[in-house]
N, C-alpha and C positions, 0 to 999 in steps of 0.2 A: 880766357877762353877764345877771344877774338884772334889773338896772336897765333894760338894753336890752329885755329881754323884756317887762317891765312897760310900757314906752313903746309898743312895737309893739302889744301887746294893747289898750291904751287907744285907740290910733289906729284900729284895726280896729273896735272896739266903737262908736266915735264916728261911723262912716260911716253915711250915710243908706241904709236898706234898704227895699226895695219888696216888695209882695205884691199879686197880682191874684186875682180869682175864678177858680176852677178848673172848666173845662167837663168834665162826666162824662157817661156814658151815661144816668145818672139825673137829669140836670139840672145847673145851675150851682151849685157850692158856694161859700160866701163865702171871701174871702181869709183865709189863715191868718196869725195874728200871728207876727212873727219870733221865733224861739227865742233863748235865751241863747247867746252866742258863747263856746265853750269856749276859754280861753286856756291854752296849754301851752308847755312847754320840754322839749327833748330834748338830752342830751349823753352823751358816752361816759364822761367822768371828771369829777372835781371837784378843785379845788385846796384845798378846805377839809378839815381833819382834826378831827373826823370829818366826812364829807360831809353828814350830816344833823344837825349840831349847832346851837348857838345862832346862829351867823352865818346859817345856812340859814333858820331860822325868822324871824329878824329881817328878812332880805331878802324873805321872803314877805309879811310884814305891813307892810313899809315901802314902801307904794305907795298911790297913789290907788285907791279901790275899783274904778274903771273899768279899771284895769290889773292887777288881781289875777290871779295864776296859779291855774288850777283843777286842773291835772293836769301831771305831768312825770315824767321818767325820767332818771336818771343811771345808764347801763347797767352800770357797774362796781360800783355800790353799792346801787341800789334804785329803786323808783318811789314816787310820792306822788300823792294826789288829795284834793280836798275832797268831803265828803259833803253830803247835802241840808241839813244844819244848819250847814254852813260850817266844820266841823272838818276838819283835815288828817289823813289816814291815811298812815303811812310804814311799810309792811311791809318788813322787812329780809330779805335772803337772795338766793339765786340766782334766775335767770330774770326779772330786772327788766324787760327789754324785753317779755317775754311778758305779765307782769302789767300793764304799761302798756297794751299793745295791747288786752288783754281788757277793762280798765276803760274805756278810751276807746270801744271798740265798744259796751259796755253803756250808756254815757252817750249816745252817738249814737242807739242803738236807742230809748232812752227819749224822745228828741226826736221820734220817729216821722217822718211825712212832712214833707219840706221845703216851704216856701212856694213858690208859683209866682212866679218873678222877673219883674218888669216890664222886659223887655229893651229896650223902647223908651225907658224912662227913661235907661238907660245909653247908648243911641244918641244921645239928645239931648245928654247930657254930652260925648260924643265930638265932636259937631258944633260945640261952642263953641270 
């Protein structure tokens, strides 16, 4: 499951992303650079014993950097996420899904406003 998540995350991060200038009441703002795409995984349980042991850490690090998992939750055992320095935090205990949700929300809030998507670029792709 971890290898599959790495592959999917890398695929999404490799997609071409667009951004346009944003018209506002105060004038046009320049396009915003696309932010980091947070790659995550969510499961109910783990087959590993312990869930966050050596195989878990090996699976996190055993991927192309483009497919690295930033945040995740194994609801029966805990949540985990990378900090700004790239170190993983794995707090143990109850309320794993809540911890995951709050950390994900904090990360998304820090990204602030989303870029304005160039929907015509997607329309051109659809027309091919």
